[in-house]
Each structure stands twice: as structure tokens, then as C-alpha cells.
C-alpha positions as CSV (number, residue, x, y, z in Angstrom):
1,M,78.9,107.2,86.1
2,D,76.1,104.7,85.6
3,E,77.3,103.9,82.2
4,L,80.9,103.4,83.4
5,I,79.7,101.1,86.2
6,E,77.5,99.2,83.7
7,V,80.4,98.5,81.3
8,C,82.6,97.4,84.3
9,R,80.0,94.9,85.4
10,K,79.7,93.6,81.8
11,F,83.4,93.0,81.7
12,Q,83.3,91.3,85.1
13,D,80.5,89.0,83.8
14,G,82.4,88.2,80.6
15,L,79.8,90.0,78.5
16,C,82.4,92.4,76.9
17,T,86.0,92.1,76.0
18,I,89.0,94.1,77.2
19,E,89.0,95.9,73.9
20,D,85.3,96.9,74.4
21,L,86.1,98.0,78.0
22,Y,89.1,100.1,76.8
23,R,87.1,101.7,74.0
24,R,84.1,102.5,76.3
25,L,86.4,104.0,79.0
26,S,87.9,106.3,76.4
27,W,84.6,108.0,75.6
28,I,82.4,107.7,78.6
29,A,81.9,111.1,80.3
30,V,82.9,111.0,84.0
31,P,83.1,113.8,86.6
32,D,86.4,115.7,86.5
33,Q,87.4,114.3,89.8
34,F,87.6,110.8,88.3
35,S,89.0,111.6,84.9
36,E,92.6,110.9,85.9
37,V,91.6,107.5,87.5
38,V,89.8,106.5,84.4
39,S,92.6,107.6,82.2
40,K,95.1,105.5,84.2
41,A,92.8,102.5,83.8
42,E,92.7,103.0,80.0
43,K,96.5,103.1,79.9
44,D,96.8,100.0,82.0
45,L,94.3,98.1,79.8
46,E,96.2,99.2,76.7
47,I,99.5,97.9,78.2
48,I,97.9,94.6,79.0
49,Q,96.8,94.2,75.4
50,F,100.3,94.8,74.1
51,T,102.3,93.0,76.7
52,E,100.3,90.0,77.9
53,V,99.1,86.9,76.0
54,E,95.5,87.1,75.1
55,E,94.6,84.3,77.5
56,K,95.6,86.5,80.4
57,W,93.7,89.6,79.3
58,H,90.6,89.0,81.3
59,C,92.4,88.2,84.5
60,E,94.8,91.1,84.2
61,G,91.9,93.4,83.2
62,M,90.0,92.4,86.3
63,R,92.9,93.6,88.4
64,V,92.7,97.0,86.7
65,L,88.9,97.0,87.0
66,E,88.9,96.2,90.7
67,Q,91.3,99.1,91.3
68,L,89.2,101.4,89.2
69,L,86.0,100.5,91.0
70,K,87.8,100.9,94.4
71,E,89.1,104.4,93.5
72,L,85.6,105.3,92.2
73,G,84.2,104.3,95.6
74,C,82.1,101.5,94.0
75,K,83.6,98.6,95.8
């Protein structure tokens, strides 16, 4: 979970891209109870990349990230 939270913070701080966040979410090990939540966030990030203009990626990604952190109990 620490690695997941770390990559989320990096995205929030602008230190990684939405592509990096998506890629990291896809391979970071999380407890089974959170796998569905993380999977949904991955799908939402992928949809953003294919449906939004690149200038909106970070803003839209932040919405996904905030929901993810909330559901993980980190916010």
C-alpha cells in the first residue's frame, strides 16, 4: 500500500504523468479488499486518456485519484 500511496502523491505533485500512474496502478500489489477499487481507477484513467484532451488529463486524473484515496481510507 505504501507504494500505491507514494505514486498517488507523485501524481498529485506533478512528478509523474497520468500514463505513469496508470502503469503503476496496473502492477502494484494491493490487498484483495482494494483490488476492485484500484482496477476501477485504472479503467477511469484509461478512459481519460482516450476521451479527454491532454491538457485536461491531470485535472481529470486528480478526480479519479481523490476518489481512489478516499476509498482506500487515505483521505
